[in-house]
N, C-alpha and C positions, 0 to 999 in steps of 0.2 A: 505496500501501498503506501507504494512514493509518493504518488498523489491522489488525496483523498478528493479533490476537485478541481477544475479547470482552475492554470496558477493566471494568479492577479500582481500583477509586478509590484514589486518592493525593490528596492534596487539592494543590495546586502554586501557591498566591500567585505571581503576575507579580512580578518584580524590583522595585524601587523605584530611580527614573532617579538616585539618588545613589552618592557614591564610599563608598567602605568610611571608614570612623569613623577618628581619628586614636585612640593609644593614650589610654584613661580617667585621667580624675583618681585614681580608685579604685585605678588598677594603679601611680600611681607615685606615691600616698600607702603603700600597701602595699611599692612599695620593690622593684617584680616589673616588671620589663622584657620590651616583645615577644619578645623573643631566650629570657628566661632560658626564659620559658613555650612555647616555640617548642620549644625545645631536651632539654626533659621530656617534650614530645609525642611526639617522634620518637625519644625513646632509649625508651617505651614501646611504638610502631610496632614499631620493629627488635628488642625482644626479645619483643612479642608478650607483653604483660606489660600485658591490661586490667583486672582487675581492681584491683590496687593501684596502680601506674604511672599507668594510666589514669583511672582513679578521682579519682587525689590533681591528674590532668593539671584534668580535667573540673571539679573543684571550687574550684580556681584563678582559671581560665576564671570562673566563675561571681563568683569573689569581687571581684578584679576587676575584673568588668564589658567582661572579654577578647572575650566571647561575641559583642558587634561586629563586633570584627576577622575579615575574612572568613578570611583565610589560618590564624589558626588554627583555626577552626570548621572550614573543610576538612580541618585534618589531625584535627580529632576525630573528624568524619564518616570517615574513614577508618582510625582508630581502633579505630571502634566495626564496622567491618567486616570485624576480624578475628575478631568473634564470632561460632559459628556460623549463631544466629538474625540476621536485619540489622532485627530492631523495633529495637534503640538507635541502629543509623546511621540509618535514616529518621529514629527521633525529633530527632536530630539537625541531619539536612540540616533540618525542618521550624520547628527553632528559626535557620536563619540569616537575619538581616535582609536580608543583602547576598549574590543568589546570583549566580556570573559562572558560566562553562563550565564551571570542573575541580569546581566542586559538582556538576555535573547529573552528570559522569564519574566523579565517585569514588563516589555512590551506585549507578550504573549497574551500573559493576564489582560492586560488592557484590549487587546484585540478581541479577547474572549469571551470579554461583558456583552455585548450584546450580539445578536442574530446575523444581524446584519455586516457584519466584519471578523465570520469567524472563517468565511474564505480567504480573508489576507492572511490571519491568524495559521492556518493550516500549509499557506504557502509559506509561511516566515519557518511554519517548522521543519519544512521540509530542505526549506533553505541553511539551516545551523548548521556550520561546519562542525568536523565530527569533532569531538571531546569537549565539545559545549551543549551539546544536547543529553542532559542528563535524566536524572528519575524524575526531578521536582519539574523540566519541563514536559515529561510525559504524564505525570499526576497533573499537574496545568489542564494539557488539554483533553484529556480522559473526562474529568470531572464535570469540565465544561462541557463538551459533546451530551453528557451523560443527562446531565442538569437543565439543555437547550432540547431535548426532546431529540435528541442523535442516538439511544443507545445504541444501535448497530455497529454507526461510526468510529462510535466508542470502544466495543468489543473486539472490532478490528485493528483498532492501534493497538491495543491489547495485546494480538499474535502478534503483532509487530514489532513490539519492545520483548517478549518473549524470544521471536531469532534473533533482536540486537543485542541482546543477553549475551546469547552464544559466543558473538563478536567485542561483545567491550563488559568484559567480568563487570566491572563497579557500576552498568545498571540493577543492583540489588532493587526490588521489589520492600517495599514500605508501606506501614498501613496507610498511607495516605492510598496507595494502589487496592489494597483490597476495598477501604468505606466504596472509592470511586467502582468497582468492577462489583460491587453487591448492589449499588445502587443503580447502575445499568441495567445487570440482571433483571433486579427486579420492575422497572420499568417495563419490563417486553416479555417478563415471563421466560426467562432464557438459564436453565436450568442447568446444560453442562458447562459454560465459563465458570457458574458459580461454583459450582464440584471442584469442577479442573484449580478454581485460584483456593478455594480451602485446602487443596491436597497438598496444592505449593506452599499452604503455611506451613502446615504440620510437616512436610516432609523437614522443611527447611529450618524448624527450630525457632521462629521468630515468638516474640513475645505477645499473647492473643492477647488486646489490651481492650477492656471496658467497651472503646467506640467500634473496634470490630466485631466483639463478639455482638453488636446491640445492630449493626448493620447486615450481619448474615445471620440473625435470626428473624428482623424482619424481611430480609430475601428470599429465604426461603418459606418464609411464611407464605410470602406473596407471587412462589412460584407454584404453589400448592407443596412444598414438601414440610409439610409441619411437623413431621418425626424429627425429621432433620433438623427442623430450628430448635425444637425440644433439648437433640443432643449436644446441640451447640450450647443451650441454655444450661444445662445441667453441667456442662465442661468447663462455662465460664465462673473461673473465681473469685469475681466480685462484678456486683450487679449493683443495676443502679435502677431509680424507677421507670427510666427506658426502657431496661431487659423487661422488666416483668410486664409492662404495658406491651409491647411488642409481643410478647407471648401471651399474652389475652387475646389480644388482636388477629394473632395467629390462629387458634383455636375456632377463635369469630368469622374469621372467613373461610376455615373448613370444616363449619356447619358443625363443632363439636363442644356447643356450649356446656356442656359436665363438664367437660376438661377445662374450659375457661376460668367457669366459678372456682373451680381447683385451687388453680394456680394461682385467682384475683383472693381467692380466701389466704393464702401463704402470703401474700404481699406482704413486709415490714412496713410500708408505708403506701397506705392506698390517697394519691394525692387523685384533684379534678380529672383529670388525662383519664387518669388506669378508669376511674367511672364512669367516664363519655363512652370508655371504649366498649365497656361489657354491656349499658344500657344499648347502645348503638346498632352492638353485635346481635343484642337480643329482637329490637325489634327490625334488624333485615332481615332476619331468618324467622319472621312470623312465628315468634313469642311476645305477642305484647302486652299481654297481661303480666309476664317478670319483665319486660322493660318497664312497665310502669309502677311494680312493685321496688325494684330496683333503685330506682330514680327517686322514690319515697324513704327508701330505705336510708340514701346518700343526704337526704335533708334532714333525716332526722340524726345523722352522724355528724352533722353541721358545716360540713361539705358543700360547700356555693356551685352550683351548677354553671359546665359551660353557656354558649351559644348553642354550640352541638347535641349538649345534655336533653337540653330548652327542645329543638329541633324532633332529635330521637323521638321522647316522648309526645311530642306534639301527635309526631307522626303514627303512634301507635294510638292514640285516642283518636285519630282519622279512620284509620282500617277497620278497628272495629266498633266506627260508632258512639264514642262516649264524648258527647258531645259536650257534659254537666263536667266530667273530669277536664277538657280543655277549656272551660268557661275559669277553671279554678287555675289550671297553668298561664291564664290571658292573666287575669286580676294576678297572679302572682308576677309576673313580667309586670307589671303596671306598678306595682308598690315596690318593686326591686329599682326600678329609676328611678324615682323620688327623687328630686334634688339635680337630675342626671338628662344627659338627652336620653328619651326613652327608646329612639328608635333605630334596629336593628332591620334592615333589610330582612337577612336568613329569618329570621325568627318570626319576621309578621309575616312573611311568604307562606311560612307553614302554620302559623297564624287561619290566613287564610283559607287554605285548601283544608284544616281540619274541619274549619263552618261548614263548607264545603262542599265534603264528604260528609258530612253529617247533618247534612240536609238545610240549614239554618242560613238559606241565602241573607235574610236581613240584616243577623252580625257579620254576615260575608262583605255585606254593599256597606255596611258603616263603617267597617276597619281599613274597607278599600278605598273610603272617600278621604278618611282622615292620615291616609299615609303621604308622609312631605316627599317619598320617590318611592317609585314604583318600576319595576323592570319588565321584558318579556314574562318571564317567570307569574308576576302580579296578575297580568290582563288575563293570561291563561288561564289561570286556576277560575276569574271570574268567570269566562269564557266556556268557560268547563263544566262550574257548577253550576250555571241556568239552563245548561243543557242536561245535563244525568239529572237534576231536578226535573225534568219537566217545563220549563219553561224556556220556550223554542225562542219567541221574538224577543223575549230581555237579551238571549245569548247572540244575536243575530246583533241587536241594539249594541253591546257592549261589542260586540265585532267589528262594526260600525266608527262607534268611539274610538279604537284602540287605533285603528288607522290611519283616521282626520289627527292622535294624539303624535303620527309620525311611527309609532313601533312596530316592528316589523314582524307579519307572521310567521310562523313554525307549522311544521306538519302536524304537532299536536294540538293546536289552534284550528286550524281547517277541517281537523278530523273531529271536535266538540263542534264546528258550525254542520258540519254534515249532519254529523246527528242528531243535533238538535232541528233540522231540517226536518229529518226523518218523520222523528216525533211527533213536530206539529203540522203533519201533511205538506211544507213546500217546498214541493218536487222542483217547481221553474226554479225558484231560487237555491235550490240545491247545487242543480245543474251551473247556473252562472257559476257559484264561488267556486266549482270544481273546475272547471273550465279558469278560472282567476287566476288558481294555484301558479303556473307557469309567467304571468304574470309579474308576480313575485319572486320567483327564481326558484320556485321548486318544483318538483314535479312526483306527478298524483304518485299514491303508494298501493298495495292491495289493499289496505283497510280505508280508505278514502272510495274506490270504488264500491266496498263492500255497504259502506253507509249509505250510498246516494242507491246504488241498488234495493237498497232496504227500504227507501223512499218511495221506490218507484212501487215495489210491492206491499207496502202500507196503502198506498195509496191505487190497488188492484189493479194495477200496470203491465202483470206479469206477462204479458208478451212482448212487452218490451225491455224488459229486465233482463227475460232471457236472452232477445239478441244482444243485447250491450256486454252480457255475462259472455256471450259467444268470441265476441271480438273481442277481449281481454286477454288473452294469452299472449299476441301476439306486442300486446302494450306491457305488459308486466310477469310476463313468463308464467311458470307455474302456480306461481302461489293464489291460485282464485278459490282455494277452499269457503274463503268468508264469504265470495259471494257467493257462492254457490249455496251456503248456512240460509245466507240473508233470503236466500229467493224461498228454499226450504222453507224458511219461519213466515214469510207469507202464503205458502202453498196453506198452511195450517190456520192460519189466518182469516183466509177464505176458501176451503173446505177445496180444494183443489187437487183432489187425489191424481188424477192421474198423472198431473205434473211431479205432484210428490213425488211420486216411486221412480219417475222418469230424475231425479235431481236427486234422489236419495241411495236411486244405483250407482249416478257417479260418485257420489262422497262417499259412498262405503269403499270402492276401488283408491278415491284417493285419500280415506284417511282411515283404512280398518280397525283404527282401532279407537274409535273417537265413541263412546258410548251415546253422545249425546245425538248423537243423528238416527240413531236405534234406536231410542226412547223418543225423540219426536215424531218418524216416522209411525209409531205403536200411537202413540198421541191422535196422529193426524187418523188410523184406522179408528182407533173408539170414538173419537167425537162422528164419524161417520157411520156407525153402528156395524160396522165390520170387526167385530171381535177376534175371528177367527184366524184373520191377515194381525189383526193385533197381535196373538197368542202366537202366530209364529215371527214373528220380528222378535217378540222378549225368547222365544226358544233358539232364535239363532243367534244370539246374542249370552244367552249361557252358553251354546258351542263352542262359541270364543271366547269363552270366561271372559266378559265384560261385565262389568257393575256398575246401574247409577250410582253419582256421586249422592251421597243423604244429603238431602237438604234441607235446613234446618231457620227456626227465624229466631229473633233473640230482642231484649226488653232491657231496658237502660233502669235501673232502678236504685237510686243515693249512691251515681258514678260506678256503681256496680252491674257486672250485665249478667245475664242470666239467659241458657239458649237452651231452646227444646224441640225440637222433630216430632215428626207425624206419631202422636198417641204416645208421648212421652209422659212413664210414670214414676223417671229417676228422681224429679225434684225433690227436696228436704220438705215442699210445702204443697204438694201435689194436688192436696184433695182439694185443700181450701181454693185451690186455682179451678178446678174442673165445678169445684160447687159455684165459685163466682161467674164462671163461661156460661153456668148453665142460669142463673141468677140472667147474665147479659142477654142471652137465649130468649129468654120468656117475655123479656122487655120489647126486644128486638118484634119478638112475631102477636104481642099489644099493638107497638105501634104500626105496622104494617109492613111492607115486602121491604125489605133491607138495601136491596137492588134499587129504589130508588133514590135515593138518599145519596148512594154511593155515584148515582149518575149527577146527582144535581155536584157535588164533590168537584167528578171530574169537567 
């Protein structure tokens, strides 16, 4: 890998074979020592004062002819590296009459700070003379490439380091190399180079520092080898909170929550970051109730939550519909911010999402209007919230307001609006919105077409929906199962058995393991009174070993969730519940046909 990128001309003269010049006579005559000039340069660097102290130091270097002093000139390059543009640092580097490895490494670090100058840095790295390219040079480039998302280039450079080490024994890897390689591997899930670097560390007898252990535990966890991460964790002679938290996060990523809790309980000092890792791990793995319990336990132990812990707790409330608990968290956020700036867009977006998913659109709208700042996630939450709660016209109005505000819609936005059009019978509006996606630089996906087909089907335009689907494979490939599923649902709605059979046969071939398709066809037969056909489909499901997912309903009482399935008697108060249901049914019979009131509500 002699050239990572096309050459960008930075003329690099070869260093002369002479030693750095001694302090000049001009400097002595002016009454300045090297130490005084160096002190001025260091003060300018530490304060970041390039314009005043920096220029004064540079002028003093020129006046005293100390520009020939390599140490001082190197510090001048480091000073100009603080500027947003590397032009001054490059100029100071070219003025160096005697360049040493530190000279090259200082300019490399300056060029690697921004993605735009990385090609210049790679050209400079290739042009470094033999003997001046040391392990610091490699570490600087590798860590910067990994930091800027170019992990593959970073690992290729490590391969070059391995080859160069055979030619230059002085190129011995150090702890910075190990950490940089682990970071790059973690970024792209590269297991092999991570294990190879780990092996080099073990074979070489290098001291395994706590920073190396933390990087290795984190990297092994992110590449999906949590058992290797645990081995590194167990072998680490010293651990800090980062080591423990990385191990907790690793087990959460591997969906081994019992192990994560076990390691967490062993922690000598549990800080708010460790609590956040455990709470978010449970929330992301579908253990919402446990996540909320951990959040309460954290507060009970006097640990102040991080914004990410609050977002995870709100996400748990949103997923299981605990709006009362979500409101309590909202109050907690407001109380916590008394006397300070209460706004944190991540927390408030999580609150919006919670209110929308729990169906409290009045609270969501009030919060949205109060937010001093909104991003596309805020707008998407509102558009989606109205759509999913059956308020199609409000969703469309919010979408129009979003466009007027100059916020660019995303694929999620358009899916929500198309779903709103489907549920509200706005077929022509849905067609216009689908066609407008390309005007916003977005290509419609399978789910967008499925939402539009659902709108056609709900509007009893089954023939148009069928013809539309038949044109889809040439537009979006084989991902049309959702569209056929929407059409099957429309067949159930309108009792079209003949088309339903045709669509179902296609879906059975496309998704042989999807039990929902069999259940829907069986229900279509049952609704038409074709019980033999319904039993035949159920028997086919049994032969294929498919089972219908059990549906359940739930209710929130005093911030607690109670779940029920059909004919469920497992609840501790089942007798009282069924007794109350009987009384309610009696009242409904006295009041009249309950469906009339349901129609009024719709």
